[in-house]
C-alpha positions as CSV (number, residue, x, y, z in Angstrom):
1,M,20.4,11.8,-11.3
2,L,17.8,9.9,-10.4
3,A,18.0,7.6,-7.5
4,V,16.6,4.0,-8.0
5,W,13.5,3.3,-7.0
6,T,13.1,0.3,-4.0
7,N,10.1,-1.0,-2.1
8,P,10.1,0.6,1.6
9,F,9.3,-3.1,2.9
10,T,11.8,-4.5,0.9
11,L,14.4,-5.1,3.7
12,F,11.6,-6.3,6.4
13,L,10.5,-8.6,3.9
14,R,13.9,-10.5,3.1
15,N,14.8,-10.7,6.8
16,A,11.2,-11.7,7.6
17,H,11.9,-14.3,5.0
18,A,15.6,-15.3,6.5
19,A,14.0,-15.9,9.5
20,Y,11.7,-18.3,8.5
21,R,14.3,-20.3,7.2
22,T,16.1,-20.4,10.6
23,I,12.7,-21.3,12.5
24,P,13.3,-25.3,13.8
25,R,10.9,-27.4,13.1
26,Q,8.2,-29.0,15.5
27,P,8.7,-32.0,16.9
28,E,6.2,-34.5,16.1
29,I,3.1,-34.3,18.6
30,H,1.8,-38.0,18.0
31,T,5.0,-38.9,19.8
32,D,5.2,-36.9,23.0
33,P,1.6,-35.9,24.4
34,S,3.1,-33.6,26.7
35,L,4.1,-31.6,23.7
36,H,0.6,-30.8,23.0
37,S,0.5,-27.4,24.8
38,S,3.3,-25.8,24.1
39,F,3.2,-27.3,20.3
40,K,-0.5,-25.1,19.9
41,L,1.3,-21.9,21.9
42,V,4.1,-22.2,19.4
43,S,1.6,-22.9,16.2
44,E,-0.7,-20.0,17.4
45,D,2.4,-17.6,17.8
46,R,3.7,-18.5,14.2
47,R,0.2,-18.3,12.7
48,F,0.1,-14.9,14.2
49,V,3.7,-13.9,12.7
50,F,2.8,-15.1,9.5
51,D,-0.5,-13.2,9.1
52,I,1.2,-9.7,9.7
53,V,4.2,-10.7,7.4
54,D,1.5,-11.6,4.7
55,R,0.1,-8.2,5.7
56,I,3.4,-6.4,5.2
57,E,3.5,-8.6,1.6
58,A,0.1,-7.1,0.5
59,V,0.7,-3.6,1.1
60,A,4.7,-4.0,-0.7
61,A,2.7,-5.1,-3.6
62,A,0.4,-2.0,-3.3
63,F,3.4,-0.1,-3.1
64,D,5.0,-2.0,-6.2
65,R,2.1,-1.2,-8.3
66,L,1.5,2.4,-7.1
67,H,5.0,2.9,-8.2
68,V,4.1,1.2,-11.6
69,L,1.1,3.2,-12.4
70,C,3.1,6.5,-11.3
71,K,5.1,5.8,-14.3
72,M,2.6,5.1,-16.3
73,Y,0.7,8.2,-15.4
74,L,3.7,10.2,-16.3
75,R,4.0,8.7,-19.4
76,S,0.3,9.1,-20.7
77,Q,0.6,13.1,-19.4
78,D,4.2,13.4,-21.6
79,K,2.2,11.9,-24.5
80,T,-1.0,14.9,-23.7
81,D,2.0,17.4,-23.2
82,A,3.4,16.4,-26.7
83,V,0.3,16.6,-28.5
84,I,-0.2,20.2,-27.1
85,E,3.1,21.0,-27.6
86,K,2.9,20.3,-31.4
87,Q,-0.6,22.3,-31.7
88,R,1.0,25.2,-30.2
89,L,3.7,25.1,-32.1
90,D,1.3,24.7,-35.5
91,D,-0.5,27.8,-34.0
92,P,0.7,30.1,-31.3
93,S,-2.1,32.2,-30.6
94,R,-4.2,28.7,-30.2
95,V,-5.5,28.5,-26.2
96,H,-8.0,25.5,-27.1
97,F,-6.4,22.1,-27.4
98,E,-7.8,18.8,-28.7
99,V,-6.5,16.0,-26.4
100,P,-6.8,12.6,-27.2
101,E,-9.4,10.8,-24.9
102,S,-8.0,8.0,-24.8
103,E,-5.1,9.5,-22.9
104,K,-7.9,11.0,-20.5
105,R,-9.4,8.0,-20.0
106,K,-6.3,5.9,-19.4
107,R,-5.3,8.5,-16.4
108,D,-8.7,8.7,-14.8
109,Q,-8.1,4.8,-14.5
110,Y,-4.7,5.0,-13.1
111,E,-6.4,7.5,-10.4
112,W,-9.1,5.7,-9.5
113,E,-6.7,2.4,-9.2
114,A,-3.9,4.4,-7.2
115,F,-6.9,5.3,-5.1
116,A,-8.0,2.1,-4.6
117,L,-4.6,0.9,-3.4
118,A,-3.7,3.6,-1.5
119,V,-7.2,3.1,0.7
120,F,-6.4,-0.8,0.8
121,A,-2.9,0.2,2.1
122,C,-4.0,2.4,5.0
123,Y,-6.3,-0.2,5.8
124,E,-3.6,-2.7,5.7
125,I,-0.7,-0.7,7.7
126,S,-3.6,0.2,10.2
127,V,-4.6,-3.3,11.0
128,I,-0.6,-4.0,11.3
129,V,-0.6,-1.4,13.8
130,A,-3.0,-2.6,15.8
131,L,-1.7,-6.4,15.7
132,K,1.8,-4.5,16.7
133,V,-0.1,-3.6,19.9
134,V,-0.4,-7.1,21.0
135,F,3.2,-7.7,21.0
136,A,5.0,-4.1,22.3
137,Q,3.6,-1.1,23.7
138,P,6.2,1.9,22.0
139,S,4.9,4.7,20.1
140,S,5.9,5.7,16.6
141,H,4.9,8.6,14.1
142,L,2.8,5.5,12.1
143,E,0.6,5.1,15.5
144,Y,-0.1,8.7,15.8
145,L,-0.8,9.1,12.3
146,V,-3.4,5.9,12.5
147,G,-5.0,7.0,15.7
148,V,-5.5,10.2,14.1
149,R,-7.1,8.8,11.3
150,N,-9.2,6.8,13.1
151,K,-10.5,9.9,15.6
152,I,-11.4,11.5,12.3
153,L,-13.6,8.7,11.5
154,V,-12.7,9.8,7.9
155,H,-11.1,7.9,5.1
156,A,-9.7,9.5,2.0
157,R,-11.4,10.2,-0.8
158,R,-10.7,11.2,-4.6
159,D,-10.0,14.7,-5.3
160,G,-10.1,15.5,-1.6
161,F,-14.3,15.5,-1.1
162,V,-15.5,14.0,2.1
163,K,-19.0,12.5,1.7
164,T,-20.9,14.5,4.7
165,R,-24.4,14.6,5.8
166,L,-25.9,18.3,5.5
167,L,-27.5,19.3,8.8
168,D,-31.0,20.7,9.0
């Protein structure tokens, strides 16, 4: 039995939005000028936290889309496999198959979109980690991976290829 897929960020986002609802309203600053400095600090902290949550929401949306793309890709591959299987049944000695070009194009499009989403997610996750360092310094596997990626100075490329310059 296959497990139901859930977005890995769902619980965090649910808890973050629940925490938003518990934030008390700020007093009106125009009624007490002495609150101006504390109001400004609290507002900056809020914007910082909202920025992190917004970025995590964007990554969560990318994960959801990647999941949908995976299903569509597999469905397209199944159609192609069915066409090949039918041709193989008609002629068991056949080695070349006529595969619908439209299914190939769909899969290529799914791959490009998945690649773009993966690059976007990597970028946003590295920004989140960099922002997190402002709050705390604990090490994690995620920080390690982002650090390794930054040291290598290379981002993922389609089909595992990396653009490099040949030395003379």
